[in-house]
TIDOTOR-394336 format. One record per residue: residue number from 1; x, y, z of N, C-alpha, C, O in turn. Coordinates in steps of 0.001 Angstrom, whole numbers, plus 500000, padded with zeros to 6 digits. Example, Ala and Ser with C-alpha at 12.3 -4.5 7.8 and 13.67 -1.06 7.14 Angstrom:
<nodes>
domar_neast_nnorth_nup_caeast_canorth_caup_ceast_cnorth_cup_oeast_onorth_oup
1_513190_494310_507800_512300_495500_507800_513200_496700_507800_514236_496681_508465
2_512850_497750_507080_513670_498940_507140_512900_500030_507870_513409_501138_508039
</nodes>
This chain:
<nodes>
domar_neast_nnorth_nup_caeast_canorth_caup_ceast_cnorth_cup_oeast_onorth_oup
1_500850_498800_500000_500000_500000_500000_500875_501237_500000_501824_501314_500780
2_500587_502197_499155_501387_503401_499050_500642_504576_499657_499412_504634_499648
3_501427_505518_500188_500817_506679_500835_499920_507447_499902_498886_507962_500327
4_500295_507540_498614_499495_508307_497664_498145_507672_497432_497216_508325_496957
5_498032_506384_497768_496779_505700_497502_495825_505719_498662_494717_505192_498553
6_496225_506320_499791_495348_506368_500958_494299_507440_500753_494636_508574_500414
7_493028_507105_500952_491939_508058_500777_491241_508266_502096_491726_507854_503150
8_490081_508921_502021_489331_509180_503246_488847_507889_503894_488503_507875_505076
9_488822_506825_503138_488344_505565_503688_489473_504845_504403_489822_503717_504052
10_490054_505514_505428_491180_504971_506167_490730_504195_507389_491552_503600_508087
11_489455_504196_507649_488955_503500_508821_489177_502000_508694_489097_501425_507608
12_489458_501386_509837_489656_499942_509796_488348_499244_509451_487285_499616_509949
13_488432_498241_508605_487251_497435_508325_486954_496585_509544_487811_496431_510414
14_485761_496036_509621_485422_495190_510761_486387_494010_510840_486800_493605_511926
15_486737_493468_509684_487647_492318_509663_489016_492712_510190_489608_491997_511000
16_489527_493874_509719_490843_494314_510152_490864_494601_511655_491800_494215_512355
17_489815_495288_512148_489779_495631_513571_489690_494374_514434_490326_494286_515484
18_488887_493392_513978_488763_492150_514734_490083_491396_514743_490463_490797_515750
19_490770_491430_513620_492051_490736_513540_493071_491384_514470_493825_490693_515154
20_493089_492716_514489_494031_493420_515350_493770_493118_516821_494700_492868_517588
21_492498_493144_517205_492171_492901_518601_492433_491452_518981_492818_491161_520114
22_492223_490534_518021_492499_489139_518286_493974_488919_518529_494363_488198_519448
23_494798_489547_517697_496237_489434_517864_496695_490119_519146_497654_489683_519782
24_496004_491195_519523_496406_491925_520717_496269_491082_521973_496936_491328_522978
25_495392_490080_521904_495226_489220_523069_496373_488228_523219_496540_487605_524267
26_497159_488093_522157_498279_487159_522187_499519_487889_522684_500032_488749_521969
27_500018_487587_523865_501153_488317_524421_502425_488153_523620_503380_488900_523836
28_502472_487190_522693_503679_486998_521908_503661_487810_520614_504634_487821_519860
29_502565_488473_520375_502439_489172_519097_503030_490563_519169_503175_491143_520246
30_503363_491078_518026_503793_492465_517909_502967_493076_516790_503020_492636_515642
31_502200_494101_517151_501276_494685_516182_501702_496095_515864_501986_496889_516761
32_501743_496394_514621_502016_497762_514227_500858_498264_513378_500549_497700_512328
33_500226_499326_513846_499179_499977_513065_499834_501198_512451_500213_502132_513157
34_499963_501189_511153_500734_502239_510505_499837_503091_509618_499126_502567_508761
35_499870_504378_509820_499187_505304_508935_500237_506034_508130_501041_506772_508698
36_500250_505851_506843_501321_506381_506015_501310_507894_505957_502360_508530_506044
37_500114_508484_505810_500087_509934_505676_499938_510646_507001_500363_511794_507138
38_499344_509987_507979_499157_510660_509259_500450_510723_510046_500585_511545_510952
39_501396_509869_509715_502702_509970_510331_502755_509508_511769_503493_510091_512563
40_501992_508470_512144_502151_507967_513491_502239_506445_513489_501727_505780_512588
41_502880_505920_514489_503034_504483_514643_502537_504099_516027_502933_504702_517025
42_501688_503118_516086_501244_502598_517369_501868_501221_517501_501526_500316_516740
43_502756_501046_518428_503508_499806_518533_503153_499089_519823_503180_499687_520899
44_502823_497816_519719_502546_496991_520892_503608_495908_520939_503508_494926_520204
45_504607_496055_521768_505687_495082_521825_505240_493777_522442_504205_493726_523108
46_506024_492696_522226_505694_491407_522833_505575_491528_524340_506291_492305_524972
47_504651_490743_524915_504493_490752_526368_503339_491614_526829_502966_491578_528002
48_502752_492410_525897_501621_493238_526261_500345_492461_525978_500274_491697_525016
49_499325_492663_526831_498032_492036_526574_496991_493110_526352_497236_494286_526620
50_495843_492714_525869_494830_493690_525462_494272_494483_526626_493755_495580_526415
51_494354_493978_527835_493766_494694_528973_494722_495674_529608_494329_496424_530501
52_495973_495689_529168_496946_496597_529771_497862_497175_528710_499077_497250_528890
53_497264_497580_527607_498050_498095_526491_498209_499600_526617_497243_500317_526877
54_499395_500060_526437_499641_501490_526376_500243_501775_525015_501350_501330_524713
55_499525_502508_524204_500024_502828_522879_501078_503911_522986_500938_504846_523774
56_502130_503786_522198_503162_504808_522228_502610_506105_521673_501707_506105_520836
57_503157_507200_522144_502740_508501_521635_503051_508570_520154_503981_507928_519667
58_502265_509353_519452_502455_509447_518023_503804_510054_517678_504279_510979_518337
59_504404_509514_516636_505664_510047_516147_505335_511181_515189_505127_510951_513998
60_505287_512412_515709_504857_513539_514901_505887_513835_513823_507089_513874_514085
61_505407_514038_512634_506283_514359_511519_506215_515834_511246_505629_516599_512012
62_506822_516228_510144_506818_517640_509790_505510_518069_509153_505333_519237_508807
63_504586_517114_508996_503299_517441_508399_502568_518463_509243_502488_518315_510462
64_502040_519489_508622_501280_520506_509338_499829_520408_508949_499459_519696_508015
65_499001_521147_509695_497566_521113_509415_497273_521555_507991_496376_521009_507349
66_498011_522532_507488_497757_523058_506148_498115_522050_505053_497571_522103_503950
67_499035_521130_505368_499485_520181_504361_498538_519002_504200_498636_518269_503215
68_497630_518803_505138_496682_517705_505026_495584_518064_504038_495033_519164_504078
69_495274_517136_503163_494199_517354_502208_492861_517163_502910_492814_516577_503992
70_491776_517646_502316_490455_517447_502920_490146_515976_503168_489547_515636_504188
71_490547_515098_502248_490262_513676_502434_491074_513099_503585_490596_512223_504306
72_492290_513583_503760_493126_513123_504860_492564_513589_506203_492577_512853_507189
73_492073_514826_506215_491465_515333_507452_490225_514522_507819_490016_514177_508982
74_489410_514225_506813_488187_513458_507048_488517_512071_507569_487841_511550_508455
75_489568_511475_507007_489966_510149_507464_490416_510187_508914_490076_509302_509700
76_491178_511207_509267_491654_511336_510643_490489_511537_511601_490434_510920_512664
77_489570_512396_511220_488416_512671_512077_487543_511432_512231_486991_511186_513303
78_487417_510646_511150_486564_509460_511215_487071_508461_512240_486284_507743_512857
79_488393_508415_512423_488968_507498_513413_488661_507939_514844_488829_507159_515782
80_488214_509182_515016_487903_509690_516346_486762_508910_516988_486652_508862_518213
81_485918_508304_516170_484774_507551_516688_485089_506077_516897_484196_505295_517222
82_486346_505690_516716_486689_504281_516859_486335_503770_518248_486498_504473_519245
83_485855_502552_518295_485416_501972_519572_486579_501558_520461_486393_501343_521659
84_487772_501442_519894_488942_501072_520683_489463_502311_521415_489886_503264_520761
85_489444_502325_522748_489877_503513_523509_491297_503956_523183_491590_505152_523175
86_492197_502981_522908_493585_503340_522627_493704_504065_521285_494460_505027_521149
87_492946_503587_520301_492962_504251_518996_492390_505657_519130_492942_506614_518588
88_491270_505776_519859_490670_507100_520069_491658_508049_520729_491805_509192_520295
89_492333_507588_521769_493257_508459_522491_494401_508915_521587_494828_510068_521650
90_494887_508013_520756_495983_508353_519851_495540_509378_518816_496257_510338_518535
91_494360_509169_518252_493837_510109_517256_493552_511460_517904_493805_512504_517303
92_493029_511442_519124_492763_512692_519833_494047_513499_520007_494066_514706_519763
93_495120_512827_520431_496391_513520_520611_496916_514064_519291_497503_515145_519240
94_496699_513301_518225_497135_513765_516908_496379_515031_516513_496979_515990_516027
95_495065_515032_516722_494267_516215_516399_494699_517412_517235_494810_518525_516719
96_494940_517190_518513_495371_518289_519378_496719_518839_518938_496990_520028_519105
97_497568_517978_518374_498896_518426_517950_498829_519415_516788_499762_520188_516573
98_497717_519389_516037_497570_520327_514928_497108_521704_515383_497109_522648_514594
99_496721_521828_516624_496338_523123_517156_494939_523551_516752_494167_522743_516236
100_494600_524831_516987_493245_525344_516737_492660_525052_515357_491445_524877_515263
101_493460_524986_514264_492840_524663_512960_492062_523358_512975_491104_523201_512218
102_492461_522417_513830_491753_521136_513890_490311_521319_514349_489446_520520_513991
103_490039_522354_515134_488671_522597_515597_487740_522853_514420_486579_522443_514440
104_488250_523536_513388_487426_523816_512209_487068_522540_511466_485990_522450_510880
105_487964_521546_511482_487646_520285_510826_486538_519551_511577_485744_518816_510990
106_486508_519769_512887_485581_519016_513733_484192_519635_513822_483223_518941_514132
107_484086_520925_513555_482793_521604_513754_481653_520977_512952_480545_520879_513480
108_481867_520543_511695_480757_519917_510970_480271_518622_511609_479186_518138_511286
109_481079_518053_512523_480736_516754_513100_480049_516862_514465_479718_515840_515066
110_479830_518079_514960_479177_518221_516268_477696_517868_516194_477034_517731_517223
111_477179_517722_514983_475787_517287_514809_475732_515922_514129_474706_515549_513562
112_476825_515186_514186_476893_513867_513558_475853_512921_514149_475445_513059_515302
113_475437_511963_513333_474510_510941_513813_475209_509911_514691_474559_509124_515379
114_476539_509925_514660_477323_509008_515480_477530_509653_516852_478248_510649_516946
115_476928_509122_517914_477037_509751_519238_478473_509906_519722_478821_510925_520318
116_479305_508902_519467_480698_508971_519931_481453_510071_519213_482177_510841_519844
117_481292_510153_517904_481976_511194_517134_481477_512571_517539_482261_513508_517687
118_480179_512684_517716_479585_513967_518107_480140_514428_519459_480546_515580_519605
119_480154_513534_520434_480621_513878_521774_482111_514205_521793_482533_515174_522424
120_482897_513400_521106_484340_513600_521119_484756_514835_520337_485710_515516_520712
121_484054_515125_519265_484344_516345_518504_484072_517574_519369_484857_518522_519380
122_482965_517547_520084_482630_518678_520955_483659_518857_522061_484002_519986_522415
123_484151_517759_522606_485135_517836_523681_486436_518477_523204_487034_519286_523913
124_486866_518110_522007_488120_518663_521489_487948_520133_521127_488840_520940_521387
125_486823_520488_520537_486555_521897_520213_486531_522720_521501_487079_523821_521552
126_485895_522180_522537_485845_522881_523821_487249_523076_524383_487539_524113_524979
127_488116_522091_524199_489504_522209_524650_490180_523409_523997_490842_524196_524673
128_490018_523548_522690_490651_524666_521990_490005_525997_522365_490693_527011_522481
129_488681_525996_522554_487991_527230_522951_488461_527695_524327_488664_528889_524546
130_488633_526756_525245_489115_527116_526579_490554_527604_526520_490940_528519_527247
131_491334_526995_525658_492727_527410_525504_492798_528856_525029_493602_529642_525532
132_491954_529203_524059_491929_530579_523550_491450_531549_524623_492004_532639_524766
133_490421_531159_525379_489905_532015_526450_490945_532201_527544_491057_533281_528124
134_491700_531160_527821_492770_531214_528813_493815_532252_528409_494235_533072_529225
135_494227_532210_527151_495215_533169_526645_494678_534600_526703_495403_535538_527037
136_493400_534746_526373_492786_536073_526354_492733_536669_527763_493045_537842_527964
137_492335_535847_528728_492240_536333_530110_493615_536678_530671_493780_537714_531315
138_494597_535819_530430_495945_536093_530911_496487_537378_530295_497138_538172_530974
139_496217_537578_529008_496654_538813_528353_496017_540033_528984_496676_541054_529178
140_494730_539929_529308_494013_541023_529964_494652_541343_531314_494864_542511_531639
141_494958_540316_532093_495565_540518_533421_496924_541194_533323_497265_542049_534141
142_497693_540804_532321_499053_541333_532187_499083_542734_531605_500053_543463_531810
143_498045_543124_530885_498020_544448_530238_497597_545555_531187_497954_546714_530976
144_496845_545223_532225_496227_546249_533069_496843_546310_534461_497460_545358_534938
145_496653_547460_535091_497122_547662_536451_496032_547367_537458_495221_546463_537257
146_496008_548140_538563_495025_547905_539618_493598_548194_539157_492660_547486_539523
147_493453_549228_538361_492116_549652_537936_491850_549219_536496_492601_549561_535583
148_490789_548475_536312_490354_548110_534959_488857_547873_534995_488227_547982_536047
149_488293_547551_533852_486856_547300_533768_486562_545972_534463_486829_544903_533915
150_486015_546049_535665_485770_544860_536465_484841_543884_535751_485053_542672_535792
151_483821_544413_535102_482871_543527_534433_483530_542786_533272_483293_541594_533081
152_484349_543481_532504_485043_542814_531402_485938_541703_531944_485962_540598_531403
153_486671_542002_533012_487534_540997_533614_486752_539787_534106_487192_538649_533943
154_485590_540036_534711_484772_538940_535235_484265_538041_534117_484227_536819_534261
155_483877_538651_533005_483381_537835_531883_484510_537078_531201_484327_535929_530797
156_485666_537699_531069_486806_536992_530488_487189_535800_531357_487543_534735_530849
157_487116_535989_532665_487417_534889_533583_486385_533772_533438_486750_532598_533381
158_485112_534123_533379_484061_533102_533231_484256_532295_531952_483979_531096_531919
159_484731_532954_530905_484909_532256_529635_486051_531251_529659_486109_530372_528799
160_486960_531358_530622_488025_530354_530708_487462_528978_531047_488072_527959_530720
161_486312_528942_531694_485655_527676_532017_484461_527425_531106_484151_526280_530778
162_483791_528506_530698_482596_528399_529854_482790_529292_528619_482174_530352_528518
163_483637_528868_527689_484001_529743_526566_482856_530073_525617_482947_531030_524848
164_481787_529297_525662_480709_529501_524685_479562_530358_525220_478550_530524_524539
165_479702_530897_526409_478603_531705_526948_478396_532965_526117_479333_533499_525525
166_477165_533420_526086_476807_534635_525356_476932_535821_526318_475993_536154_527041
167_478087_536437_526308_478359_537527_527254_477408_538694_527028_476926_539296_527988
168_477138_539013_525782_476247_540142_525509_474851_539900_526063_474188_540839_526504
169_474404_538665_526044_473083_538350_526605_473083_538553_528118_472109_539052_528681
170_474171_538168_528770_474268_538368_530220_474365_539860_530561_473778_540317_531541
171_475101_540602_529754_475159_542057_529975_473772_542675_529833_473390_543557_530603
172_473033_542206_528849_471671_542722_528638_470771_542380_529823_469901_543164_530201
173_470992_541203_530403_470201_540819_531579_470497_541751_532753_469580_542175_533456
174_471765_542070_532963_472130_543007_534026_471551_544395_533747_471113_545090_534664
175_471554_544784_532487_470941_546067_532110_469451_546060_532452_468903_547050_532935
176_468817_544932_532193_467390_544804_532476_467118_544925_533977_466174_545595_534395
177_467953_544272_534773_467805_544392_536224_467965_545846_536661_467192_546354_537474
178_468981_546503_536108_469249_547891_536482_468101_548804_536070_467737_549718_536811
179_467537_548566_534907_466418_549397_534440_465206_549251_535347_464510_550224_535638
180_464962_548023_535790_463843_547796_536706_464083_548519_538026_463170_549134_538577
181_465303_548445_538526_465625_549120_539777_465559_550635_539634_465100_551331_540540
182_466010_551135_538510_466013_552584_538276_464596_553150_538382_464379_554254_538881
183_463650_552361_537901_462256_552814_537952_461711_552814_539377_460735_553506_539669
184_462330_552050_540255_461851_551950_541633_462531_552922_542584_461986_553255_543637
185_463713_553374_542213_464498_554209_543124_464045_555660_543102_463584_556173_542082
186_464185_556292_544225_463896_557723_544355_465230_558409_544623_465921_558070_545583
187_465591_559360_543792_466922_559969_543854_467211_560653_545182_468367_560762_545588
188_466185_561105_545844_466409_561832_547102_466317_560923_548333_466389_561402_549465
189_466161_559629_548114_465978_558709_549237_467247_558587_550060_468344_558840_549564
190_467098_558208_551294_468222_557955_552179_468959_556692_551725_468349_555823_551102
191_470274_556571_552027_471030_555373_551633_470340_554070_552046_470272_553121_551264
192_469837_554031_553266_469192_552794_553728_467944_552481_552906_467629_551315_552670
193_467230_553532_552468_466033_553317_551648_466417_552802_550258_465781_551894_549723
194_467462_553393_549688_467934_552961_548369_468338_551486_548412_467928_550693_547564
195_469143_551136_549407_469641_549768_549496_468528_548778_549845_468577_547618_549436
196_467546_549226_550588_466408_548359_550894_465650_547994_549617_465213_546856_549449
197_465500_548966_548726_464818_548721_547446_465625_547742_546593_465066_546828_545988
198_466949_547944_546550_467813_547038_545786_467740_545622_546372_467618_544639_545641
199_467815_545542_547687_467761_544230_548340_466422_543532_548088_466376_542330_547824
200_465345_544295_548173_464015_543726_547941_463931_543105_546554_463401_542007_546385
201_464458_543814_545566_464379_543333_544189_465291_542114_543972_464871_541104_543407
202_466533_542227_544427_467500_541154_544185_467179_539878_544959_467175_538783_544396
203_466914_540031_546237_466830_538861_547097_465407_538344_547322_465217_537171_547644
204_464422_539201_547156_463033_538756_547297_462398_538494_545934_461908_537396_545670
205_462409_539512_545070_461747_539372_543776_462487_538394_542855_461865_537520_542251
206_463811_538541_542748_464590_537677_541855_465063_536397_542538_465365_535412_541864
207_465129_536401_543845_465470_535183_544572_466942_534845_544686_467292_533692_544938
208_467814_535832_544505_469242_535572_544707_469502_535288_546190_468876_535873_547074
209_470448_534369_546436_470750_534006_547824_472142_533389_547898_472662_532866_546913
210_472731_533461_549087_474015_532815_549302_473862_531305_549280_472882_530755_549782
211_474857_530638_548682_474776_529175_548570_475388_528520_549807_476549_528112_549798
212_474602_528427_550849_475053_527788_552089_475142_526276_551949_475999_525638_552561
213_474259_525706_551144_474183_524249_551030_475388_523667_550299_475851_522578_550639
214_475899_524380_549301_477040_523876_548531_478046_525018_548368_478337_525470_547260
215_478556_525456_549494_479392_526665_549546_480627_526549_548669_481055_527538_548074
216_481208_525355_548579_482471_525185_547864_482293_524700_546423_483257_524256_545800
217_481100_524779_545900_480893_524410_544497_481617_525413_543603_481466_526619_543802
218_482402_524953_542623_483111_525880_541727_482180_526847_541010_482568_527974_540705
219_480953_526412_540741_480011_527272_540020_479716_528571_540760_479327_529561_540142
220_479895_528574_542073_479652_529793_542853_480616_530913_542511_480386_532067_542873
221_481705_530575_541807_482755_531560_541517_482712_532104_540096_483542_532936_539731
222_481762_531650_539291_481653_532127_537910_480369_532938_537761_479281_532459_538080
223_480507_534164_537276_479378_535094_537237_478204_534560_536422_477053_534760_536808
224_478466_533891_535314_477370_533358_534505_476569_532320_535285_475344_532266_535176
225_477259_531497_536070_476558_530491_536884_475755_531149_538004_474656_530705_538336
226_476309_532197_538572_475596_532921_539630_474288_533487_539084_473253_533420_539747
227_474337_534043_537879_473128_534599_537276_472151_533500_536867_470939_533660_537011
228_472675_532383_536357_471802_531283_535943_471120_530622_537133_469924_530333_537094
229_471891_530387_538189_471393_529632_539337_470865_530521_540452_470230_530049_541395
230_471138_531815_540328_470719_532821_541312_471222_532493_542721_470528_532681_543720
231_472438_532005_542751_473106_531741_544032_474602_531766_543793_475066_531573_542669
232_475356_532006_544862_476802_532071_544711_477475_532249_546051_476836_532167_547100
233_478778_532494_546008_479529_532731_547236_479541_534231_547551_479073_535026_546735
234_480057_534630_548697_479990_536038_549090_480585_537006_548070_479968_538025_547762
235_481769_536709_547545_482432_537678_546676_481716_537826_545335_481706_538914_544760
236_481121_536750_544834_480443_536866_543549_479054_537486_543669_478575_538111_542723
237_478408_537322_544810_477164_538065_545025_477470_539551_545212_476683_540405_544806
238_478608_539854_545822_479041_541254_545909_479370_541786_544517_479060_542935_544201
239_479992_540960_543691_480293_541367_542316_479009_541732_541584_478953_542759_540907
240_477991_540913_541710_476697_541213_541099_476164_542546_541611_475688_543368_540828
241_476243_542759_542907_475762_544006_543515_476535_545197_542957_475943_546232_542650
242_477845_545057_542824_478689_546141_542318_478364_546481_540868_478347_547654_540496
243_478106_545463_540047_477813_545710_538632_476475_546424_538459_476319_547261_537570
244_475524_546088_539307_474242_546794_539255_474393_548216_539788_473828_549153_539223
245_475150_548383_540872_475371_549712_541445_476063_550621_540425_475748_551808_540333
246_476991_550068_539673_477686_550875_538671_476711_551366_537607_476798_552513_537167
247_475802_550525_537199_474799_550927_536202_473868_551997_536752_473372_552845_536010
248_473638_551950_538050_472728_552910_538689_473457_554126_539255_472842_555018_539839
249_474788_554146_539072_475628_555234_539582_475501_555386_541098_475455_556498_541624
250_475449_554270_541771_475416_554274_543228_476837_554090_543765_477597_553291_543218
251_477210_554809_544819_478577_554743_545360_478801_553507_546233_478915_553602_547455
252_478861_552352_545579_479037_551086_546291_480398_550504_545933_480788_550494_544765
253_481116_550022_546936_482439_549428_546733_482517_548086_547438_481737_547806_548349
254_483465_547256_547011_483670_545962_547634_484655_546061_548790_485669_546751_548695
255_484351_545371_549876_485200_545378_551071_485628_543938_551374_484790_543067_551610
256_486937_543705_551365_487444_542358_551560_487845_542064_552991_489006_542236_553363
257_486893_541621_553795_487205_541198_555156_487909_539838_555108_487736_539099_554139
258_488678_539500_556107_489289_538169_556148_488201_537087_556220_487412_537060_557164
259_488164_536212_555234_487197_535126_555249_485791_535500_554818_484904_534647_554823
260_485564_536743_554449_484225_537154_554009_484363_538393_553129_485373_539096_553165
261_483323_538639_552341_483345_539789_551441_481997_540496_551523_480946_539860_551453
262_482041_541819_551673_480810_542604_551800_480907_543838_550904_481902_544039_550207
263_479875_544645_550936_479862_545902_550177_479695_547085_551127_479226_546949_552257
264_480095_548242_550627_479912_549466_551411_479340_550553_550517_479836_550813_549421
265_478284_551178_551015_477708_552357_550362_478227_553570_551126_478045_553673_552339
266_478872_554486_550411_479407_555661_551098_479210_556902_550243_479616_556948_549082
267_478602_557872_550818_478406_559158_550154_478363_560238_551220_478526_559964_552409
268_478144_561463_550780_478055_562563_551746_476853_562393_552670_476790_562970_553756
269_475888_561571_552199_474677_561358_553006_474879_560308_554088_474083_560214_555022
270_475935_559522_553966_476155_558522_555006_476946_557321_554515_477258_557200_553330
271_477262_556436_555455_478039_555226_555178_477277_554044_555732_476785_554076_556860
272_477185_552986_554915_476460_551804_555346_477080_550568_554711_477342_550547_553508
273_477312_549542_555514_477849_548282_555013_476690_547303_554830_475685_547379_555537
274_476839_546388_553880_475797_545389_553670_476420_544076_553218_477505_544054_552638
275_475724_542995_553491_476220_541647_553230_475317_540936_552217_474305_540354_552606
276_475663_540972_550923_474827_540326_549898_474663_538822_550097_473648_538258_549690
277_475644_538163_550714_475519_536720_550919_474375_536407_551876_473768_535339_551805
278_474090_537345_552767_472991_537178_553717_471862_538162_553388_471385_538918_554235
279_471464_538112_552113_470307_538860_551615_470421_540364_551835_469418_541040_552064
280_471649_540889_551766_471844_542333_551877_471725_542873_553279_471428_544054_553461
281_471946_542050_554262_471838_542479_555665_472705_543712_555926_473877_543743_555553
282_472123_544723_556568_472852_545955_556884_473806_545733_558062_473491_545044_559032
283_474976_546346_557934_475990_546286_558985_476511_547690_559246_476556_548527_558344
284_476894_547931_560460_477551_549191_560796_479056_548957_560792_479517_547819_560704
285_479809_550035_560886_481260_549879_560979_481620_549126_562252_482570_548343_562272
286_480858_549366_563313_481100_548665_564576_480891_547159_564411_481604_546361_565018
287_479920_546778_563593_479686_545353_563325_480903_544733_562628_481298_543608_562932
288_481483_545477_561697_482651_544985_560971_483850_544837_561902_484602_543866_561819
289_484014_545806_562778_485110_545741_563751_484913_544543_564671_485868_543843_565009
290_483660_544314_565075_483366_543167_565935_483669_541851_565205_484169_540902_565808
291_483367_541807_563920_483676_540616_563117_485177_540347_563127_485612_539208_563302
292_485959_541397_562940_487419_541253_562931_487925_540774_564290_488829_539942_564379
293_487325_541315_565335_487726_540915_566689_487416_539441_566933_488241_538705_567474
294_486218_539017_566528_485810_537622_566722_486683_536663_565924_486887_535514_566317
295_487204_537159_564778_488058_536323_563929_489522_536399_564338_490397_535866_563655
296_489775_537057_565444_491148_537216_565964_492061_537916_564948_493238_537581_564811
297_491484_538896_564240_492253_539670_563264_492605_541033_563860_491861_541581_564674
298_493729_541558_563447_494105_542894_563901_493167_543912_563286_492625_543702_562200
299_492984_545008_563984_492061_546043_563508_492786_546977_562536_493060_548137_562846
300_493086_546440_561361_493791_547231_560344_492794_548008_559504_491726_547509_559151
301_493169_549245_559190_492279_550100_558403_492058_549534_556999_490985_549711_556422
302_493080_548847_556442_492940_548386_555061_491898_547268_554919_491464_546981_553803
303_491487_546633_556024_490429_545631_555954_489099_546262_555541_488244_545602_554949
304_488939_547543_555860_487695_548232_555522_487888_549231_554376_487070_550128_554173
305_488970_549059_553644_489251_549908_552482_488717_549236_551222_488874_548025_551071
306_488094_549981_550317_487587_549386_549069_488666_548613_548312_489821_549033_548241
307_488270_547496_547759_489169_546616_547022_489179_547016_545546_488124_547247_544955
308_490360_547096_544960_490473_547444_543544_489948_546288_542691_489880_545157_543173
309_489578_546548_541438_489136_545463_540556_490148_544325_540463_489773_543153_540435
310_491427_544676_540415_492453_543628_540312_492477_542755_541562_492557_541530_541472
311_492408_543400_542740_492432_542624_543980_491172_541774_544118_491229_540668_544657
312_490044_542275_543641_488802_541509_543723_488890_540267_542845_488516_539173_543269
313_489385_540438_541622_489518_539301_540721_490562_538318_541237_490408_537105_541090
314_491616_538841_541837_492642_537982_542432_492039_537135_543545_492357_535953_543679
315_491179_537736_544330_490569_536989_545446_489606_535921_544929_489536_534830_545495
316_488867_536220_543866_487993_535207_543262_488816_534011_542806_488458_532860_543055
317_489924_534303_542135_490788_533233_541628_491446_532460_542773_491595_531240_542699
318_491832_533164_543813_492456_532509_544963_491476_531561_545648_491834_530439_546007
319_490240_532018_545825_489218_531160_546422_489000_529908_545583_488932_528796_546108
320_488890_530105_544273_488600_528984_543387_489787_528025_543295_489605_526815_543164
321_490989_528566_543364_492184_527721_543381_492148_526784_544587_492452_525598_544461
322_491781_527306_545741_491684_526480_546944_490575_525432_546815_490711_524304_547289
323_489483_525823_546171_488370_524886_545982_488784_523721_545092_488488_522565_545393
324_489469_524029_543998_489913_522957_543100_490933_522048_543792_490946_520838_543568
325_491775_522631_544622_492702_521798_545386_491937_520896_546348_492265_519720_546506
326_490934_521449_546975_490109_520691_547916_489410_519533_547203_489246_518454_547771
327_488997_519769_545950_488312_518745_545161_489291_517821_544428_488879_516907_543714
328_490593_518072_544616_491656_517287_543977_491551_517319_542452_491785_516315_541779
329_491199_518476_541927_491168_518683_540472_492454_519415_540087_492488_520642_539986
330_493502_518630_539878_494837_519186_539697_494949_520065_538461_495599_521109_538508
331_494331_519665_537362_494431_520438_536123_493814_521822_536308_494382_522828_535884
332_492648_521859_536942_491979_523137_537168_492751_523990_538175_492846_525207_538020
333_493295_523352_539193_494083_524097_540184_495309_524726_539534_495678_525853_539860
334_495937_524002_538619_497104_524542_537907_496707_525723_537042_497430_526717_536967
335_495561_525615_536391_495063_526730_535568_494863_527974_536422_495267_529067_536026
336_494244_527822_537590_494022_528973_538473_495323_529523_539022_495435_530723_539273
337_496303_528659_539211_497603_529116_539694_498230_530087_538691_498852_531072_539087
338_498072_529814_537410_498590_530733_536382_497926_532103_536489_498581_533131_536317
339_496648_532115_536769_495916_533383_536896_496397_534149_538129_496535_535372_538099
340_496647_533419_539204_497125_534075_540421_498483_534750_540192_498722_535859_540670
341_499351_534081_539472_500662_534657_539179_500501_535919_538338_501158_536928_538596
342_499622_535863_537325_499428_537018_536448_498813_538194_537208_499204_539342_536995
343_497857_537915_538088_497160_538985_538809_497979_539546_539951_497743_540676_540380
344_498941_538781_540455_499757_539224_541583_500898_540130_541136_501612_540675_541978
345_501081_540297_539861_502174_541117_539351_502002_542582_539751_502835_543418_539404
</nodes>
């Protein structure tokens, strides 16, 4: 068989696949599955059995994504649905080695009638989408200083885990919330009256609440999930409050207490602290000082100083990094570690 004669019909026939698997059960056999144009060799040396086979990594050649013909790409993609896990894993690694262009080859197959091909194509496309979102977020962190567009940063961060979310739709939803609140607010109202109206709408009418039942769920740290599920952790419910306050031009800032996160409304008319995780409960400065005392923390002024957008995003990432470590999700913890390094600069 010559390389020039290989077409899109590179899939193993039932007879060939059965023969390969039959031989694989024989520990004395040596099987080589050779793809002439794809440039990889899967070698099973003597002594290996079918239940403990580890295929060697593909021997990548100088072939690039651009050099593959449409028929060669189709043949490679067709092998993605192979029922043999080792063949699938090898083909997956080969596709990943071609980088983002491989995602374009896979997109027509996300609606395939073959469930395995459909699922695996989507998984690989998602891998590349997350990779691109990861690069975008890291670039954003490295380009900006302490002050940046907090909402943009929050959405870029959410896309590192959920790259396909419709950010504009979520922005429109926040606009809708703000418009409803704007119609309810009275410009001359006292701070406590203004915040009572906001709390009534957010926590009673819309049903947002702190997630006490599953406090350490990763979803509590992504703004899109908070909006979808209407629950989250303290810092992300504060983030929601801050984004609405910004739309309404209310003087609300985030306050990073040790182990908790709250908001502060401060203007010439007065100062008031509130806790979005506990349905916007009002707090005085004395309450905050008492919290610090109970937590055996020193009474430092910076504990009650507004947190910059960079520090807020850093704290979200730090919390989530600890959560992934707690859940023993090493890959995700490593991803968050990269964000912490970028934001700590």
